[in-house]
Structures are given as structure tokens and as C-alpha cells.
C-alpha positions, 0 to 999 in steps of 0.5 A: 849614813847606814851601811847597805847590805852589800857593805856588811858582807864585805866587812870583816866580821867583828864578833862570833855572831857576825861570823856565823851570820856571814857563814850562813849566807855564804853557805846557802849561796854556795849551793843555791843556783846550781840548778835554776833560781840562784836565790833558792835551793832545789831538792838536789841542792838541798840534799847536797847542802844537808849531806855536805854541811850537816852530815854529822847532825843529820845522819840520814841526809842521804835518805831521799825520803828524809830529804823529801820530808825536810823539803816539804816541811821547809817549803812554806809557799809550796813552790818546790824550792827552799828560799833563804828565809825557809833555810834559816827556819831550818837552821834555827830549828836545828840550833834549838834542837842541839841546844835542847840536847846539850841542856839535857845531857850531863856535862862532860867530865873535865880532866883538869877538875880531876884530883888524880883518883878519877873523881871530879872536884864536885865528887870530892866535895860530897 
């Protein structure tokens, strides 16, 4: 018998991805419904979520114009609120942007690979 959606959230996650999915759902609902519809984020709720949960990634989350631009970009159905699907689009886009950034960045030097004179193992091979 297939598990219902509610059963999935009540189970302990068995993988990192399941944990991440549950965290996304829980975080959305932590902020949704404080104002109005409990299944959507108002502008104020979105601003609070961006500031509290993504402050390190979105340094300008305090900026009202920046939040307004994010809201307008996300609000696909133009109802003035962000539903869970629209929120997941934001999270996906941010994850892609972070992945692209890290792919373009040089890897951090690992002290464990150093041979003691400051050169990494790769530098020693050259």
C-alpha cells in the first residue's frame, strides 16, 4: 500500500536528500500563514524567510526593493503571494547558482595534502 504524503513527513528521513526535502517543507510552513493564507508566503513572510534563512546567501534580503523583485519574479500567477511551488523554484535557482559558483571557483587548499613547505601535493608533482 503506498504511503500517504502525511506519512512521509512523519517518518525519520533515511537519506540526506530526504532530510533536505523535509527541511524545505518545514521551513516554508514555519513562515507561511503568519499573515493570511497558511499555504502561501506574503511579502512580509517572504522577507522574513529570506532574511532569517538565507541571509548568508542573499546579502541584500533586508533591501525592500530586492525582496520586491524576488517576489515579482516568483509570483508566477500574480496573486501577490508565493506558494510552495513558487518557493521551490527559488530554492532550485539558488541551488543552481551556488553550484555554478563552486564549479567556477578553485578548490580550497587542503592542509592535509600539504607537504610542509606550503605547496600542495599537486604543486609538488610539477
